[in-house]
N, C-alpha and C positions, 0 to 999 in steps of 0.2 A: 480508451480503454476501462474498462469495469471492474473491480477487483468488490467480493466481499466479506471482511472481515468478523468471524463468528467471534466473541469473547472479547470484543474491541476494544475495552475498559481497563482489560486487568497489565499487568507489567510487561509483556510484549507487545501484549496488541495496543496499549498509549503510545508506544513505541514507534510501532510499526506504521499506523495510521500517521503519523507525521514524517514517519523518512522515505516512506514509497512514493508520494509525489517529484521528490527529488530524481527519480530515475525513469517515472514514468512523469512528464511534464503534461497537467490537466488529467490528471487522471481523476474517474470518481472511484470513491470509496465509500461504500453502503456499511455502516459501522454496528452489528448485532451486537446487543447487553439483554439479560436480564435483568440490571442494576442489584443484586441479590450481595455485592459488596459494596455498594452507595458510590460510586467512583466517579460522582459527577463531575471532580474538577478535572478527569482525565480528558471533559471535551472543552477544557477552557483555552482560548488561544491556538487555534488549530489554522495551522498554515495555510493563507491565502494562492498559495501554488496548487492546492487540491480543491475537488468540488465534494462535498461531505453531506453525507445524510443516516440519520440515526432512525435505527429501528430499537425500540424496547420489545424484547421478549423472549420466551424460551425455546432454544433451537431444538427442543428433545419434542416439542411437541408443537411448534409452530409450521404451515403449510409452507415447503422453503423455494417450493421450485418456482411460484411467481415470482419471488423476491431475485433468485438467481438467473432465472432466464436471460439469457447473452448476455452473462459475465465472461469475463477472461480466464478467473479464476476465484476459486473456495480458500482461504484460509481457516483451519478448523482451530481456533485457542479456546473455544468454552467447554471449560474443564475446570474443576477445584486439582490444585495443584502441588498441596500439602501433604508430602509424599509421608513425611513421620505421623502426621494428621487422620492418615487415612485407616487405622490400624481399627478405631470405634467409627468409623463412617462408611460400611463398607456398601450397605444401602446406597446412600446417599451417591456413593460413589459410583455404585454402577448406573444409576439414571441421570447424574451429572455429566458424567467421562462415557462410557460406553453407548448409553442410547444416544445419546446428542450426538457421537463421531457417527451409530447408525443410521440416524435420521437425516445426517447431513449428506453422507454418504450414497443413500439412498437417493435423497433428491438432487445430486450431482450427475448421478447414473442417466436419470429420467430427462435431466435436462441437458447434459452431453455438455457439463461445466466439469474442468480439471481441478482436483481436490491437494489441498498441501495438508499433509497430517503428521501434525508436531508428536512424535512420540519420545521416549528417553533414553539417555544411556542408562538411568536406574535397571533395566533390565537386563545388564549384564552382571555376574557374578562369577568368575573365571579363574583358577591359578596361574592360570599363564600370567605372563608380564603382558603381553599385549593382544588385545581382542581387537577380532575386524567385524562385517557387517556378515562376514558367511563363518563365524562360529557356529559349531556346533550345537545342540541343544543342551548338552551337558553344560557349555558355558553360559547358558541365558537360565542366571539364577536371581529372580528378581524378589527384594530385602521388604516389600510392601504392598500392600493393595492397592496401592497405588499404580507400582510398574507391573503388577499381575492384570491390571486392566489395560494396561500400554499393549502387551502382547497379545492379549486378543481382541482391542483393535485392527492389532498390523494382521492377526490374523482373518481377520471379520472383511479388510479392505486385501488384500492378496485372495479371499475366495471371489470378490466381489467384480476385482479386478477381471477375474474369466471369464465374464459380464458383460464387458466392455466399460468399468470404469476406469479413468484414466486417473492418476493420482501416483505421486510421491511420499514417502513416509522420512521424516530425519528425526533422527534419535538426538536431540538437541543435548548438550552439557549441562549440567546448576547454570543459570540464567546469574548475570551479574549484571550492574550498572543501571545507572538511573533513568528511571520514567515516569511520567506524571501516576501513575496506577502501579510505581512500583512497589511488592513485597519484600517482607524482610524475615520469613520465615527460615531461609537457607544459608545454605553458609556463609559466603563472602559477604552479603548485606547484611545478615543478623552480625558477624563480629563486627563490620564497620560502625553498628547500631551499639554496639554495646560497648563499645571503644570512645565512642565519641561524649556517652552517656557515663562514664566512671564506672563504667561497671565491669565484672569479672565475665572475661572470654568463657564460655560454657563451651569446653571442648568434650567431643566424646573420645573420651579414652582408648578406643578399639582402633583411633582413625589417626591419630597425630602424625603418622610419617605413612601412612597409606595414601596413591596416591587416586585422584578423582578428577574427572572430564568437568570441564567449566566452558562456557560460552560468553563470549561478551555480546550485549546486546545490540548494540553496534553492527557486529558478523551477522549478527541474528537476522538482523532489517536488512542488511545486503546479501545475506542467502538465500530470504523469501523472493528480493527482487529477481537474485540471479537465475532462479526454478523460475521465473516467470517471465523473465526475458528469455531465456534458454530454452523455454519450454520444455523441462526439464519431468516431465511428468509420467518416468521410465517402467511405476512400478514395482519400483526397487526401494531397497531402504539403504540410506546413508548417514553414517554417522557426522553429524555439525557439531565440533566445538571447536574453542580457540588453542586451549590447550589442558596440558594434563597436567596438576600441581599436589603437593601433597599440604596436610592443613595446616603443619609448621611453615612452609613459605607463605601462604596466606598471611598466619598471623605475624611473621617477618613482616612482610609486605606493610601490614599496617601500623604495623611498631615503629618505623619510618615516620609516621607523621602523626602517632598515640606513644612518646617513648615510654611513659609511665603505665601502659597495658599490666593488667594480670591476666593470669590463664589458671582456670579452674577446671577439673576433668569430672565428669561426669561419665556414666551410664547409659546406651540410648539401645535398643533392641533392632532399631533400622540399620545401625553402622557396625555391625558383624562380619561386613563382607569381608575378603583378602584384596591388599591391594594387587592394583592393575590398571593397563593405563589402556585408549581407548585413541583404537586409527583414528583417521581421517582424509585417509588417501584417495579414498574412491570418490568422496565429494571435491575434491581438491582436482580430481585428474578431469572432474565434468570444465575445470577453467579457472574455477572461484581460488581467491586467495585470500585468506584468514589477516586480518592486520591489527586484529583487537589486542590489548594486553590486561592482564591482571591487574598488575600494580598500578597501570592510567587508573584502569577502572576503577579502585579502592582507595584511591588519591581523590578520582570527583566523586564520589560516595561520601568521602570523608569532609570534603570540603562546603558539601551543599548542607551535610549535617552537620558543620564545627559551630554554627552559631547558637543551635539550640541546646548544645552540652557545653556552651562557655568558653569555646576552646578558639585558638587564632592560628591559622595555620598561614606560611608564610607564602 
């Protein structure tokens, strides 16, 4: 089996390339990344259970058909992922996210290779308590250029599906959990960093008791393997998330390990959404079971960071 992972050195990608061989023994993984974030360490100590090849390049401009021909799936992770930082980088976002996805999708269509497309639960913005994939346009209220772009990508793939593209779109919750290419600008990971380093947690004042969807990286890796193993390229949208949690619940879980943490409230335009939960029943109906834990992910992250903050965890 052969799988192409675009954006292989990032937070999800660096975990995915290590996790997939345990699901598909002898797997060949072609890792594509433009190294713009210089995460060379994501290539350290790759497991011997997989067969790896790294290709440096920009998927938005590469001739991808020869590279992906004969593959069993392409996972498109090549994207800017900082939603909060996307307000001032709209042009760059268009190139790095939309055009990259368009180029990969066109190559997949030509080569007859199915595509896993990660979208985001940040496309939702509803007054209903629970939202699912069948919600109406009025319940899609993206709060950032990043989320706007994800909806644009979703629409593109839906149109290409009419021409024969095999794909699945996964609206991922906010990722948490450790990996070699881990990023720290999203809520759970950023809070863990601030707590360990003795910094005041910067919490958005409008969001402390609002629920948001989160996805354990381990669940994410297993979800990708599940899609490939089941051939779940049904052209539909699937919400993929471990749990819906309030910021207060996340802070309380961190305080278990860092009792003296302080919380400071700040205003941020990205967090003006109303509270809502995202349902993941459709993906569970495909036979997938979410086993991740926000509390465990927080514990693992703090444990790995604790030495840098001069802390000792039991």
